[in-house]
Legacy VTK file of the C-alpha trace (Angstrom):
# vtk DataFile Version 3.0
C-alpha trace
ASCII
DATASET POLYDATA
POINTS 438 float
17.822 -9.629 9.714
19.131 -13.227 10.958
22.907 -13.310 9.273
25.740 -15.882 9.979
28.976 -15.472 9.793
31.222 -18.788 8.820
34.532 -18.214 9.632
35.359 -16.049 12.733
39.245 -14.509 12.033
40.028 -10.873 11.291
37.290 -10.453 8.490
34.260 -12.636 9.773
34.697 -11.693 13.360
34.562 -7.842 12.645
31.833 -8.263 10.003
29.720 -10.193 12.515
30.314 -7.579 15.333
29.393 -4.667 12.846
26.553 -6.279 11.654
25.240 -6.677 14.901
25.815 -3.353 16.020
23.647 -2.114 13.032
20.708 -4.045 14.669
20.951 -7.360 12.562
21.117 -10.543 14.597
24.130 -12.554 13.899
25.624 -15.746 14.556
28.977 -16.177 14.080
30.650 -19.762 13.707
33.740 -21.123 13.665
35.590 -24.801 14.024
37.950 -24.022 16.373
36.524 -24.700 19.712
39.004 -22.761 21.791
38.658 -19.770 19.700
34.805 -19.745 20.275
34.648 -20.385 23.702
37.464 -17.791 24.399
34.632 -15.488 22.647
31.925 -16.600 24.688
34.118 -15.678 27.505
34.383 -12.133 26.273
38.148 -12.652 25.217
38.859 -11.345 21.899
41.556 -13.458 19.909
42.613 -10.767 17.520
43.666 -6.957 18.187
41.181 -4.757 16.070
40.956 -0.811 17.320
37.245 -0.605 18.347
36.453 -4.380 18.012
36.070 -5.670 21.773
33.767 -2.885 22.555
31.372 -3.649 19.884
31.755 -7.501 20.313
30.991 -7.473 24.342
27.878 -4.768 23.619
26.225 -6.715 21.283
26.849 -10.233 22.968
24.965 -8.621 26.226
22.584 -7.644 23.879
21.921 -11.205 22.089
22.333 -9.477 18.781
25.756 -11.543 18.544
26.048 -15.602 19.332
29.179 -17.754 18.577
28.895 -21.378 17.903
30.961 -24.341 16.168
27.710 -25.837 14.623
27.495 -25.052 10.973
24.030 -26.491 11.259
23.094 -23.909 13.836
24.537 -21.280 11.631
22.687 -22.425 8.758
19.342 -22.472 10.522
19.762 -19.405 11.962
20.765 -17.110 9.176
18.602 -15.825 5.896
22.039 -14.708 4.717
25.118 -17.144 4.995
28.437 -15.295 4.615
31.477 -17.554 4.225
34.836 -15.347 5.770
37.233 -18.743 6.174
40.791 -18.088 5.154
42.152 -18.681 1.274
45.428 -19.246 1.914
48.102 -19.183 -1.180
49.756 -22.431 -2.675
53.837 -22.619 -3.420
52.504 -21.417 -6.811
50.619 -18.121 -5.968
47.122 -19.822 -6.384
44.776 -19.523 -3.895
43.748 -23.040 -1.673
39.994 -22.792 -2.281
39.825 -26.070 0.002
38.599 -24.255 3.180
35.968 -22.386 0.381
35.215 -25.844 -0.722
34.483 -27.442 2.541
32.368 -24.797 3.945
30.292 -25.272 1.072
29.335 -28.520 1.203
28.555 -28.286 5.091
26.224 -25.634 4.132
24.823 -27.883 1.236
23.807 -30.675 3.480
22.137 -28.330 6.007
19.948 -26.530 3.764
16.222 -27.238 3.802
14.703 -23.724 2.836
15.836 -20.584 0.810
19.032 -19.097 1.860
21.796 -16.929 0.617
25.607 -18.060 0.468
27.794 -15.193 0.044
31.528 -15.140 -0.627
32.789 -12.627 1.784
36.683 -13.959 1.780
38.717 -12.859 -1.468
38.359 -15.528 -3.868
39.692 -15.601 -7.752
36.552 -14.812 -10.344
34.509 -17.858 -10.916
34.867 -18.867 -7.813
31.221 -18.246 -6.817
30.542 -20.263 -9.676
32.248 -23.316 -8.143
30.363 -22.954 -4.936
27.157 -22.772 -6.223
28.082 -26.077 -8.056
29.339 -27.976 -5.266
25.904 -26.928 -2.937
23.931 -28.287 -5.771
25.900 -31.183 -5.602
25.591 -31.951 -2.244
22.355 -30.473 -1.441
18.442 -32.082 -1.157
16.876 -31.883 -4.513
14.682 -29.275 -5.110
16.489 -26.956 -2.223
16.339 -23.547 -3.462
19.762 -21.151 -2.786
21.316 -18.012 -4.690
25.328 -17.562 -4.165
26.631 -13.699 -4.140
29.732 -12.137 -4.204
30.434 -9.465 -1.738
34.106 -8.575 -1.276
35.567 -6.903 1.744
37.620 -3.667 1.572
38.785 -3.775 5.193
42.105 -2.403 6.303
43.634 -4.173 9.365
43.925 -1.660 12.199
40.818 0.504 10.570
38.354 -2.193 9.597
35.670 -1.092 12.254
35.479 1.961 10.731
35.753 0.701 7.413
32.870 -1.630 8.074
30.897 1.101 9.923
31.907 4.114 7.335
32.117 1.882 3.953
33.414 3.792 0.673
31.533 1.399 -1.450
30.186 -1.971 -1.299
29.984 -4.581 -4.084
27.252 -7.016 -4.131
27.781 -9.398 -7.510
25.234 -11.657 -8.374
22.435 -12.957 -11.009
19.715 -12.905 -8.851
17.149 -10.064 -8.524
16.054 -12.213 -5.600
19.121 -12.612 -3.787
20.296 -8.840 -4.918
17.239 -7.111 -3.129
17.739 -9.079 0.102
21.483 -8.287 0.183
20.910 -4.735 -0.525
18.561 -4.720 2.530
21.218 -6.164 4.782
23.188 -3.319 4.095
20.531 -0.317 4.150
21.697 0.753 7.606
25.197 1.940 5.938
25.590 4.788 4.383
27.640 4.352 1.205
27.424 4.076 -2.597
26.324 0.277 -3.820
27.556 -1.162 -6.970
25.865 -4.070 -8.329
27.223 -6.142 -10.387
27.396 -9.962 -11.720
29.397 -12.217 -9.881
32.613 -12.492 -11.864
32.735 -8.865 -11.873
32.358 -8.738 -7.921
35.185 -11.256 -7.494
37.662 -9.448 -9.756
36.877 -5.743 -8.229
38.668 -7.160 -5.105
41.779 -8.788 -6.864
42.356 -5.888 -9.360
42.054 -3.177 -6.202
44.467 -4.332 -3.946
47.088 -5.209 -6.877
46.487 -1.585 -7.845
47.593 -0.378 -4.344
50.400 -2.823 -4.529
51.971 -1.359 -7.802
51.161 2.358 -5.853
53.495 1.052 -3.113
56.073 -0.765 -5.445
56.160 2.803 -7.510
56.669 4.383 -4.476
59.861 2.465 -3.766
60.903 1.984 -7.198
61.378 6.098 -6.944
63.400 5.618 -4.060
66.033 3.957 -5.370
66.068 7.085 -8.124
65.931 9.046 -4.945
69.057 7.959 -2.927
71.210 7.972 -6.366
70.457 11.380 -7.363
70.351 12.789 -3.693
66.255 13.956 -4.148
63.993 13.140 -1.275
61.323 10.565 -2.053
58.919 12.252 0.515
58.690 15.540 -1.142
58.756 13.662 -4.769
55.734 11.849 -3.835
54.116 14.386 -2.147
54.479 16.608 -5.519
52.714 13.363 -7.357
50.254 12.930 -4.583
49.147 16.328 -5.309
47.514 15.367 -8.595
43.881 15.115 -7.577
43.818 12.034 -10.541
46.854 10.191 -8.503
46.150 10.874 -4.718
49.303 10.799 -1.799
47.452 7.327 -0.215
49.695 4.658 -0.791
52.639 6.033 -2.190
54.768 5.493 0.633
58.416 4.464 0.107
59.586 2.043 2.870
60.693 -1.449 3.116
57.371 -3.042 0.802
54.158 -4.355 1.028
53.218 -7.603 3.513
50.265 -8.623 5.557
47.762 -11.132 5.083
45.928 -9.432 2.211
48.307 -7.947 -0.667
51.110 -10.553 -1.008
48.545 -13.251 -1.669
46.270 -11.411 -3.752
48.704 -9.962 -6.230
50.257 -13.697 -6.523
46.926 -14.864 -6.880
45.889 -12.307 -9.770
49.097 -13.452 -11.422
48.230 -17.211 -11.315
45.114 -16.152 -12.338
46.006 -14.034 -15.560
48.980 -16.610 -16.480
46.276 -19.354 -16.122
43.981 -17.194 -18.698
46.719 -17.061 -21.043
47.293 -13.232 -20.537
49.848 -12.618 -18.353
49.815 -9.742 -16.195
53.820 -8.898 -16.433
53.373 -5.494 -14.453
52.163 -7.431 -11.641
55.281 -9.443 -11.594
57.474 -6.434 -11.638
55.330 -5.158 -8.549
56.482 -8.759 -6.741
60.415 -8.170 -7.415
60.702 -4.477 -6.296
58.649 -5.550 -3.153
61.464 -8.745 -2.966
64.254 -5.995 -3.843
63.232 -3.303 -1.777
63.587 -5.185 1.518
67.024 -6.902 0.143
68.561 -3.108 -0.596
67.838 -2.122 2.947
69.648 -5.171 4.603
72.493 -4.465 2.404
72.597 -0.735 3.543
72.516 -2.286 7.101
75.392 -4.486 6.685
77.494 -1.239 4.490
76.879 0.416 7.410
78.034 -2.141 9.952
80.459 -3.853 7.866
79.665 -7.410 9.385
76.428 -8.126 11.049
77.342 -11.185 13.133
77.234 -10.633 16.997
76.195 -6.758 16.242
73.581 -6.273 18.764
70.336 -4.747 16.360
67.249 -3.105 18.076
64.067 -3.876 15.585
60.741 -1.529 16.538
57.855 -3.100 14.669
57.038 -6.758 14.249
53.309 -6.217 12.678
52.972 -5.799 9.201
51.337 -2.362 9.559
50.097 -0.436 12.715
46.902 -0.936 14.901
46.990 -4.656 14.447
48.722 -7.463 16.290
48.776 -9.049 12.627
52.160 -10.955 11.836
51.112 -12.932 8.602
53.307 -11.862 5.853
55.084 -9.360 7.454
57.824 -7.528 6.017
59.157 -6.560 9.443
59.250 -10.534 10.547
60.949 -10.640 7.421
63.837 -8.181 8.053
64.208 -9.968 11.407
64.377 -13.329 9.595
67.663 -11.851 7.219
69.389 -10.065 10.341
69.216 -13.472 12.436
70.436 -15.368 9.438
73.789 -13.319 9.069
73.984 -13.647 12.735
72.659 -10.710 14.631
71.555 -10.539 18.026
68.223 -8.639 17.304
66.167 -7.370 20.208
62.604 -6.484 19.311
59.568 -4.485 20.596
56.032 -4.202 19.359
53.241 -2.752 20.934
50.696 -5.301 19.720
52.145 -8.141 17.661
54.699 -9.922 19.765
51.917 -12.412 21.353
51.086 -13.611 17.904
55.008 -13.069 16.982
55.736 -15.666 19.654
54.118 -18.516 17.842
56.603 -18.320 14.720
60.195 -20.299 14.590
62.173 -16.880 14.675
60.630 -15.772 17.718
63.400 -18.372 19.478
66.114 -16.893 18.124
65.796 -12.830 19.153
65.059 -11.455 22.302
61.840 -9.350 22.849
61.566 -6.111 25.050
59.094 -4.294 27.291
59.587 -1.014 25.862
61.111 0.611 22.702
63.759 1.871 24.962
64.696 -1.431 26.685
64.891 -2.881 23.193
67.694 0.112 22.172
69.793 -0.305 25.233
73.152 -0.832 23.876
72.428 -1.529 20.688
74.816 -0.759 17.718
71.781 0.068 15.200
68.316 0.571 15.620
66.106 -0.343 12.759
62.383 0.874 12.472
60.221 -1.747 10.825
56.643 -0.804 11.761
55.418 2.611 11.485
53.544 2.847 14.789
52.839 6.464 15.993
54.681 5.758 19.534
57.934 5.179 18.312
57.777 8.398 16.008
57.206 10.401 19.407
60.150 8.941 21.577
63.014 11.347 22.813
65.734 11.270 20.635
68.088 12.578 23.195
66.784 9.572 25.797
67.194 7.539 22.781
71.175 8.320 21.914
71.829 8.127 25.768
70.933 3.933 25.738
72.198 3.223 22.458
76.265 1.991 21.922
76.241 3.630 18.525
73.899 6.118 17.145
72.803 4.791 14.133
68.972 4.837 12.914
67.942 2.969 9.576
64.277 4.075 9.491
62.612 1.658 6.940
58.903 3.427 7.038
60.566 6.991 7.213
58.753 7.886 9.951
61.364 10.365 11.598
62.237 13.345 10.426
65.842 12.962 9.427
66.860 16.647 10.744
65.734 16.317 14.180
67.306 12.915 14.137
70.831 14.311 13.180
70.148 17.214 16.044
70.300 14.639 18.638
73.302 13.228 17.087
72.195 10.381 15.106
73.211 9.061 11.943
69.707 8.756 10.152
69.539 6.439 6.641
65.669 6.101 5.389
64.513 5.042 2.344
65.252 7.273 -0.881
66.069 10.414 1.819
68.497 11.723 -0.430
72.192 12.931 1.299
71.241 12.208 5.002
74.562 11.301 6.740
75.251 7.877 7.360
77.785 5.597 9.592
80.945 5.087 7.338
LINES 1 439
438 0 1 2 3 4 5 6 7 8 9 10 11 12 13 14 15 16 17 18 19 20 21 22 23 24 25 26 27 28 29 30 31 32 33 34 35 36 37 38 39 40 41 42 43 44 45 46 47 48 49 50 51 52 53 54 55 56 57 58 59 60 61 62 63 64 65 66 67 68 69 70 71 72 73 74 75 76 77 78 79 80 81 82 83 84 85 86 87 88 89 90 91 92 93 94 95 96 97 98 99 100 101 102 103 104 105 106 107 108 109 110 111 112 113 114 115 116 117 118 119 120 121 122 123 124 125 126 127 128 129 130 131 132 133 134 135 136 137 138 139 140 141 142 143 144 145 146 147 148 149 150 151 152 153 154 155 156 157 158 159 160 161 162 163 164 165 166 167 168 169 170 171 172 173 174 175 176 177 178 179 180 181 182 183 184 185 186 187 188 189 190 191 192 193 194 195 196 197 198 199 200 201 202 203 204 205 206 207 208 209 210 211 212 213 214 215 216 217 218 219 220 221 222 223 224 225 226 227 228 229 230 231 232 233 234 235 236 237 238 239 240 241 242 243 244 245 246 247 248 249 250 251 252 253 254 255 256 257 258 259 260 261 262 263 264 265 266 267 268 269 270 271 272 273 274 275 276 277 278 279 280 281 282 283 284 285 286 287 288 289 290 291 292 293 294 295 296 297 298 299 300 301 302 303 304 305 306 307 308 309 310 311 312 313 314 315 316 317 318 319 320 321 322 323 324 325 326 327 328 329 330 331 332 333 334 335 336 337 338 339 340 341 342 343 344 345 346 347 348 349 350 351 352 353 354 355 356 357 358 359 360 361 362 363 364 365 366 367 368 369 370 371 372 373 374 375 376 377 378 379 380 381 382 383 384 385 386 387 388 389 390 391 392 393 394 395 396 397 398 399 400 401 402 403 404 405 406 407 408 409 410 411 412 413 414 415 416 417 418 419 420 421 422 423 424 425 426 427 428 429 430 431 432 433 434 435 436 437
């Protein structure tokens, strides 16, 4: 089938490439001329494992094309996916101006039946607004349908999530459109849930909010573990063995971040407030997330006494491993907090440093070429992102290059006993009575 993806960011580019990989003919549209030119030259603007090979392969086979023209895209695709940004506003609600703009642009280009699909994460009722907008600006009599098809991609494993989805949600009110959408997804082996459009839109926010709730629940447990001398890793292991609960996302640490969870939880809270049904449980999830980072900074200050002029190494800047995305990264928030107190921060991240350089805080810290270079002469090491290469570091070599042997493990990545055996004082999240510096 001929498909068009409007928006070539993390979601749009990965979705388009994977659709092309299974045999569809895909046109990716973006109004960023530099990005499109880069893609035409075979340069991928984001880091996502496996994506570069799929893009190059399908560009070569001419199943994947790029353009800056919405009109070209609309003329190409039988189905048009909207995958543009939906950033948060100050009150937590979602800025839908990009969605509205694209809907208008699609409308004026329509001359025959098309299916317009909301792929971006949007609040419930957005599909109805998109349909109203297209109807308002399109030529009289032009037929179209609007579908909600939320994405469930995890940055760092998005290609696998698309190629091997655990479910596909298609929301709409038109049998014609729903039938065509099922053909789009025929190459993918996964359960397909067909719903009304409002239910499909709500599923994404509800799913992300529940996962964030699990993270904050584990972080709330970590506070209790620290006070009682229990080990949160053992506690959540015991909880996760209950098949009704499961172990995934029960990870105590610095808290959740990234481009999805903070925005989606805030949007769901704003939506529930607007509907007159405040979701107070999610408000507490947000509070726990903020408190977790503050508690961690407090523990660093308690150990070092004064942070001003202390050299602190930070391992990790991206919000999670296997991505270069630093948007709403808790690791970046941690760096900002340390710098605010006068610490001299040297940081390292395997993939996220280039994106980090686009942030204002980057001018106030030093970036290192390797983890050990970042840790050289440091008076404390903070692990802020759980990159696998950090867990494989030679702890004795690390001990030799640091000025003071103090590790703050914000992701519980290291085994405390191994760090202590190597001569370190170790502080994790909710790890019980592990020795720390006075």
